[in-house]
C-alpha positions as CSV (number, residue, x, y, z in Angstrom):
1,M,0.0,0.0,0.0
2,K,3.0,2.3,-0.1
3,K,1.8,4.3,-3.1
4,L,-1.6,4.9,-1.6
5,I,-0.1,5.9,1.8
6,L,2.4,8.3,0.2
7,A,-0.4,9.9,-1.9
8,L,-2.5,10.4,1.2
9,L,0.3,11.8,3.3
10,C,1.2,14.3,0.5
11,V,-2.3,15.6,0.5
12,I,-2.4,15.7,4.3
13,V,0.8,17.8,4.4
14,C,-0.6,20.2,1.8
15,A,-3.8,20.7,3.7
16,P,-2.9,21.1,7.4
17,L,-6.0,23.1,8.2
18,A,-8.4,20.6,6.6
19,L,-11.6,20.4,8.7
20,A,-13.9,18.5,6.3
21,D,-12.1,15.4,5.4
22,T,-14.3,12.4,4.2
23,I,-13.1,8.8,4.4
24,Y,-15.1,6.3,2.3
25,L,-14.6,2.7,3.6
26,R,-14.8,-0.4,1.5
27,D,-17.7,-1.8,3.7
28,G,-19.9,1.1,2.7
29,R,-19.4,3.3,5.7
30,T,-18.5,7.0,5.5
31,V,-16.5,8.8,8.1
32,R,-16.2,12.6,8.2
33,G,-13.7,14.4,10.4
34,T,-10.0,15.3,10.2
35,V,-7.3,13.0,9.0
36,L,-4.5,13.4,11.7
37,G,-1.8,11.3,10.1
38,F,-0.5,7.8,9.5
39,I,0.4,6.0,12.8
40,G,1.5,2.4,13.2
41,G,0.4,1.3,9.8
42,R,-3.0,2.9,10.1
43,F,-4.6,6.3,9.3
44,A,-5.8,8.2,12.4
45,V,-9.0,10.1,11.9
46,R,-10.7,12.4,14.4
47,V,-14.4,12.1,14.0
48,A,-16.2,15.4,13.5
49,T,-17.5,17.3,16.5
50,A,-21.1,18.6,16.8
51,T,-20.2,21.9,15.2
52,G,-18.5,20.2,12.3
53,T,-19.6,17.7,9.7
54,T,-21.6,14.8,11.1
55,T,-20.6,11.2,11.0
56,T,-22.9,8.8,9.1
57,S,-23.1,5.0,9.4
58,A,-19.8,4.8,11.4
59,T,-20.2,3.9,15.1
60,A,-18.0,6.5,17.0
61,E,-18.3,9.3,19.5
62,Q,-17.8,12.8,18.1
63,G,-14.2,13.9,18.7
64,E,-13.0,10.3,19.1
65,V,-9.9,9.2,17.1
66,Q,-10.5,6.1,14.9
67,F,-7.8,4.1,13.1
68,F,-8.2,2.5,9.7
69,R,-5.8,0.3,7.7
70,P,-5.2,1.4,4.1
71,S,-6.9,-1.8,2.9
72,Q,-10.1,-0.7,4.6
73,I,-10.2,2.6,2.7
74,E,-12.0,3.0,-0.7
75,R,-11.0,6.7,-1.2
76,V,-10.4,9.9,0.8
77,E,-11.4,13.4,0.1
78,I,-9.6,16.2,1.8
79,E,-11.4,19.6,1.6
80,G,-13.2,18.3,-1.5
81,R,-10.0,17.1,-3.2
82,S,-10.3,13.5,-4.2
83,L,-7.7,10.8,-4.6
84,D,-9.7,9.0,-7.2
85,E,-6.9,9.8,-9.8
86,A,-4.6,7.6,-7.8
87,R,-6.9,4.7,-8.7
88,F,-6.5,5.1,-12.4
89,S,-3.5,4.6,-14.8
90,S,-3.2,6.4,-18.1
91,R,-0.9,5.6,-21.0
92,T,-0.5,7.5,-24.3
93,V,0.5,5.7,-27.5
94,Q,1.1,6.8,-31.1
95,V,-0.9,4.6,-33.5
96,S,0.4,4.8,-37.0
97,L,-0.7,2.6,-39.9
98,E,1.9,-0.1,-40.2
99,P,2.2,-3.8,-41.3
100,N,1.4,-4.9,-37.7
101,W,-0.9,-3.8,-35.0
102,I,0.5,-1.2,-32.5
103,D,1.3,-2.6,-29.1
104,S,-0.3,-0.2,-26.6
105,G,1.9,-1.5,-23.7
106,V,-1.2,-2.0,-21.6
107,D,-2.1,-5.4,-20.2
108,L,-5.8,-5.9,-19.4
109,R,-7.6,-8.3,-17.1
110,R,-10.9,-9.9,-17.9
111,G,-13.7,-7.7,-16.5
112,E,-11.5,-4.6,-16.3
113,R,-13.0,-1.3,-17.3
114,V,-11.1,0.6,-20.0
115,S,-11.5,4.1,-21.5
116,V,-9.9,5.0,-24.8
117,K,-9.8,8.5,-26.3
118,A,-8.1,9.4,-29.6
119,N,-7.3,12.4,-31.8
120,G,-4.8,13.2,-34.5
121,T,-4.7,12.6,-38.3
122,I,-3.4,9.9,-40.7
123,V,-2.8,11.1,-44.2
124,T,-3.3,8.6,-47.1
125,G,-2.8,10.1,-50.5
126,R,-5.2,13.1,-50.6
127,A,-7.3,11.8,-47.7
128,R,-7.0,13.0,-44.1
129,I,-8.3,10.4,-41.8
130,T,-9.3,11.0,-38.1
131,P,-9.9,8.3,-35.5
132,G,-13.6,8.4,-36.4
133,G,-12.8,7.2,-39.9
134,L,-14.1,8.1,-43.3
135,R,-17.6,7.7,-44.7
136,S,-16.3,5.0,-47.0
137,T,-15.5,1.4,-46.2
138,D,-12.5,-0.8,-47.2
139,P,-13.2,-4.4,-48.1
140,T,-9.6,-5.3,-47.3
141,A,-9.6,-3.7,-43.8
142,P,-9.7,-5.8,-40.6
143,L,-13.3,-4.7,-40.2
144,P,-14.6,-4.5,-43.8
145,R,-18.0,-3.0,-42.8
146,A,-16.6,-0.4,-40.4
147,A,-15.5,3.1,-41.5
148,E,-12.3,3.2,-43.4
149,G,-9.4,4.4,-41.2
150,M,-11.4,4.2,-37.9
151,L,-9.3,3.5,-34.8
152,I,-9.9,-0.2,-33.8
153,G,-8.6,-2.4,-31.1
154,A,-8.2,-6.0,-29.9
155,V,-7.3,-7.6,-26.7
156,G,-4.7,-10.4,-27.2
157,N,-2.7,-11.3,-30.3
158,E,-4.6,-14.5,-31.1
159,S,-6.3,-14.6,-34.5
160,D,-9.7,-15.2,-32.9
161,S,-9.5,-12.2,-30.6
162,P,-12.6,-10.0,-31.4
163,I,-11.9,-6.7,-33.1
164,M,-13.8,-3.7,-31.7
165,E,-14.6,-0.3,-33.1
166,I,-13.1,2.5,-31.0
167,G,-13.2,5.7,-33.1
168,I,-12.6,8.9,-31.3
169,G,-13.4,7.3,-27.9
170,R,-15.0,4.3,-26.3
171,D,-15.4,2.8,-22.8
172,F,-15.5,-1.0,-22.7
173,V,-15.0,-4.0,-20.4
174,A,-12.2,-6.4,-21.3
175,D,-13.7,-9.8,-22.2
176,R,-10.4,-11.6,-21.7
177,D,-6.9,-11.2,-20.3
178,G,-4.3,-9.9,-22.7
179,R,-2.4,-7.0,-24.2
180,L,-4.4,-4.2,-25.9
181,Y,-3.4,-3.7,-29.6
182,L,-4.5,-0.8,-31.8
183,T,-4.5,0.1,-35.5
184,A,-6.4,2.0,-38.1
185,N,-9.1,0.1,-40.1
186,R,-7.5,0.2,-43.5
187,G,-6.1,-2.6,-45.7
188,T,-3.4,-0.5,-47.4
189,Y,-0.7,1.1,-45.2
190,S,2.2,1.8,-47.6
191,D,1.0,5.3,-48.4
192,A,0.1,6.3,-44.9
193,R,1.7,9.2,-42.9
194,G,1.1,10.5,-39.5
195,A,-0.5,8.8,-36.4
196,Y,-3.4,8.9,-34.0
197,N,-2.7,10.1,-30.4
198,V,-4.4,7.6,-28.2
199,E,-4.9,7.7,-24.4
200,V,-5.7,4.4,-22.7
201,R,-7.1,4.8,-19.1
202,T,-7.5,1.7,-16.9
203,E,-8.5,1.3,-13.3
204,R,-5.8,0.1,-11.0
205,N,-6.3,-3.1,-9.1
206,L,-6.6,-2.0,-5.5
207,T,-7.4,-5.5,-4.2
208,P,-4.6,-6.4,-1.7
209,R,-2.8,-9.5,-2.9
210,R,-0.5,-11.9,-1.2
211,R,3.1,-12.0,-2.2
212,D,2.2,-15.3,-4.0
213,N,-0.3,-13.3,-6.1
214,T,-3.5,-14.7,-4.4
215,A,-6.2,-12.4,-3.3
216,S,-6.3,-11.0,0.2
217,R,-8.8,-12.5,2.7
218,N,-8.1,-10.4,5.8
219,N,-6.6,-7.1,6.9
220,N,-3.1,-8.4,7.8
221,D,-1.4,-6.1,5.3
222,E,2.1,-7.3,6.2
223,E,1.4,-10.6,4.4
224,Y,0.6,-8.9,1.1
225,D,2.5,-7.2,-1.6
226,D,2.9,-3.4,-1.1
227,D,2.1,-2.8,-4.8
228,V,-1.7,-3.2,-4.7
229,F,-1.9,-1.1,-7.8
230,G,-0.7,-4.1,-9.8
231,T,2.1,-2.3,-11.8
232,R,1.6,-2.9,-15.5
233,N,4.0,-4.9,-17.5
234,S,5.0,-2.5,-20.3
235,S,7.6,-4.7,-21.9
236,P,7.2,-5.5,-25.6
237,A,4.5,-8.0,-26.3
238,P,4.3,-10.6,-29.2
239,V,3.6,-9.0,-32.6
240,R,0.0,-9.0,-33.8
241,S,0.1,-9.2,-37.6
242,R,-2.4,-7.4,-39.8
243,L,-2.4,-10.3,-42.2
244,P,-5.6,-12.3,-42.4
245,G,-5.4,-15.1,-39.8
246,G,-2.1,-13.8,-38.5
247,D,-1.9,-14.4,-34.7
248,G,1.3,-12.5,-34.2
249,R,3.0,-15.3,-32.3
250,D,6.2,-14.7,-34.3
251,T,8.5,-11.8,-34.4
252,G,8.0,-10.9,-38.1
253,D,9.9,-13.9,-39.6
254,A,7.1,-16.5,-38.9
255,G,6.1,-18.7,-41.8
256,R,9.6,-18.5,-43.4
257,V,10.3,-22.0,-42.0
258,G,7.7,-24.8,-42.2
259,A,4.2,-24.3,-43.7
260,P,3.9,-21.8,-46.6
261,R,2.2,-18.5,-45.9
262,E,-1.0,-17.9,-47.7
263,V,-2.9,-14.6,-48.0
264,S,-6.0,-13.5,-49.8
265,V,-6.6,-9.9,-50.8
266,N,-9.1,-8.0,-53.0
267,V,-7.6,-5.6,-55.6
268,P,-10.1,-2.9,-56.8
269,G,-10.1,-1.8,-60.4
270,T,-9.1,1.7,-59.3
271,S,-5.9,0.4,-57.5
272,R,-2.6,2.0,-58.3
273,D,-0.9,0.3,-55.3
274,T,-2.7,-2.2,-53.0
275,D,-0.3,-3.4,-50.4
276,S,-0.8,-7.2,-50.2
277,G,0.5,-7.3,-46.6
278,V,3.1,-9.8,-47.7
279,E,6.7,-9.1,-47.1
280,V,9.0,-11.3,-49.2
281,R,12.7,-12.1,-48.9
282,S,15.1,-12.4,-51.8
283,G,15.0,-16.0,-53.1
284,E,11.6,-16.9,-51.8
285,Q,9.2,-18.5,-54.2
286,V,5.9,-16.6,-54.6
287,T,2.8,-18.0,-56.4
288,I,-0.1,-15.7,-57.2
289,T,-3.4,-16.7,-58.6
290,A,-6.2,-14.2,-59.5
291,S,-9.9,-14.4,-60.5
292,G,-12.7,-12.0,-61.1
293,T,-13.2,-9.0,-63.4
294,V,-12.6,-5.3,-63.4
295,I,-13.8,-2.5,-65.7
296,A,-10.8,-0.9,-67.4
297,G,-12.6,2.2,-68.5
298,R,-15.6,2.8,-70.7
299,R,-13.7,2.0,-73.9
300,I,-12.1,-1.3,-72.8
301,G,-15.0,-2.5,-70.6
302,E,-14.9,-5.6,-68.4
303,V,-11.7,-7.7,-68.4
304,G,-10.1,-10.5,-66.5
305,P,-6.7,-10.6,-64.7
306,Q,-4.9,-10.9,-68.1
307,G,-6.3,-7.5,-69.2
308,G,-7.7,-6.4,-72.5
309,R,-5.8,-6.2,-75.8
310,A,-2.4,-4.6,-75.5
311,S,-3.0,-1.9,-78.1
312,G,-3.9,1.7,-78.3
313,F,-2.4,5.0,-77.1
314,G,-1.2,3.6,-73.8
315,S,0.9,0.9,-75.3
316,I,2.4,3.2,-77.9
317,I,3.8,5.9,-75.5
318,G,4.2,3.7,-72.4
319,T,1.7,5.5,-70.1
320,R,0.6,2.2,-68.5
321,P,3.0,0.7,-65.9
322,V,3.5,-2.4,-68.0
323,P,3.1,-1.1,-71.6
324,T,3.3,-4.7,-73.1
325,A,0.4,-6.0,-70.9
326,G,-3.2,-5.4,-71.6
327,P,-5.2,-2.6,-69.9
328,G,-6.8,-3.7,-66.7
329,A,-4.4,-6.6,-66.2
330,L,-3.3,-7.5,-62.7
331,I,0.3,-6.4,-62.2
332,G,2.7,-6.3,-59.3
333,Y,6.0,-4.9,-58.0
334,I,8.2,-5.0,-54.9
335,R,8.6,-2.0,-52.6
336,A,11.9,-2.1,-50.7
337,S,12.3,-0.8,-47.1
338,N,14.0,2.4,-48.5
339,G,11.0,3.1,-50.7
340,Q,12.5,2.1,-54.0
341,L,10.3,0.2,-56.4
342,S,11.2,-2.8,-58.6
343,Q,10.1,-2.9,-62.2
344,P,6.4,-3.7,-62.5
345,F,5.6,-7.1,-63.9
346,L,2.5,-8.8,-65.3
347,I,0.8,-11.3,-62.9
348,G,-2.4,-12.1,-64.9
349,N,-4.3,-15.2,-64.0
350,Q,-1.3,-16.9,-62.4
351,L,2.4,-16.3,-61.8
352,T,5.1,-18.1,-60.0
353,F,8.4,-16.3,-59.5
354,N,11.4,-16.1,-57.1
355,A,11.7,-12.7,-55.4
356,Q,14.8,-10.8,-56.5
357,T,14.8,-8.4,-53.5
358,D,13.4,-8.0,-50.0
359,G,10.3,-5.9,-49.7
360,H,6.5,-5.6,-49.7
361,L,4.5,-7.1,-52.5
362,I,2.3,-4.4,-54.1
363,L,-0.5,-5.2,-56.5
364,A,-2.1,-2.8,-59.0
365,I,-4.2,-2.5,-62.1
366,N,-2.4,-1.9,-65.4
367,D,-4.0,1.3,-66.6
368,D,-3.3,5.0,-67.4
369,D,-6.7,6.3,-66.3
370,Y,-8.4,4.9,-63.2
371,S,-11.2,7.5,-62.9
372,D,-13.8,5.3,-64.7
373,N,-12.7,1.9,-63.5
374,G,-14.6,-0.5,-61.3
375,G,-14.8,-4.1,-60.1
376,N,-12.1,-6.1,-58.3
377,F,-9.8,-9.1,-58.5
378,A,-9.7,-11.8,-55.9
379,V,-6.1,-12.6,-55.4
380,R,-4.4,-15.4,-53.4
381,I,-0.7,-15.3,-52.6
382,R,1.4,-18.2,-51.5
383,V,5.0,-17.8,-50.3
384,N,7.3,-20.8,-49.8
């Protein structure tokens, strides 16, 4: 109870003339009087006299000095100033849009009340996104039906951990034990800049606990750990991947040994750069298959992953990323960590290749005018 005791003593020292102190006990009683100090491991309180504030529910004579252990006290108000803030812990974290969820550094207990507030802006292309998200949705986002870019969260790094909408603010009760992870509800992150400023406020665990971490059953405080606040473990937690089905139990290199990694992603007909969420290493074998149709403009119309006929103005002057491939075709390239791009290549219905460099696999539509495009390709990526 050292932290609670120090906090109370600091307030007592700062208010030597306090005459209207109120002590709220855990058993529901309320004592009004004057906190005299901390003596022999207990707080000494002089019950109010007849001319002062009356005592309610506590059996004591006016003017009598009563003693209370810290474990008996719910909270104390001295001249109207409350120590409730000592019961809460706040942590601020920057939530940018990255390949993995952002570790908040906050461990939650099942049944614990949590309050999250957010502000700030993430810029993607010409869009400025706030934690409340845009009016549009993103079918490739973790929550496809929620607002694009909205702040979302999950407790735990397991793939079956429910994802919740948070937005600019939300209070909730944790449904499980685990670390709180945060991200923006958007599938593509390669073009994102900026971050949300997120404050996570949790209630400290004031239940006295034995040194073996079992709950207290009596008032013998000497048997229990001094840190009843349950200091949070802010050490790095396992990575929670943004990849579909990713449980984050690796450190970023998972899947490179053992079973191949498989990812499914939708590539809209308006896509100049859809980040597949797949990071490849030089020498890895990548197999990509695609299906579906997109509209490659009014003139070309509906085409499959192979695209339309490779002719016309775009193929002559090379305005399409891959001039030799048909308009509307599915293409790809690798974006290295330094931002440099590989030469774009045709994927079509299916392609197997060995990566020549490390980086993110980016998918796009081979076109020079995306304004009148539509539809999408369903793409499956397998990395050995």
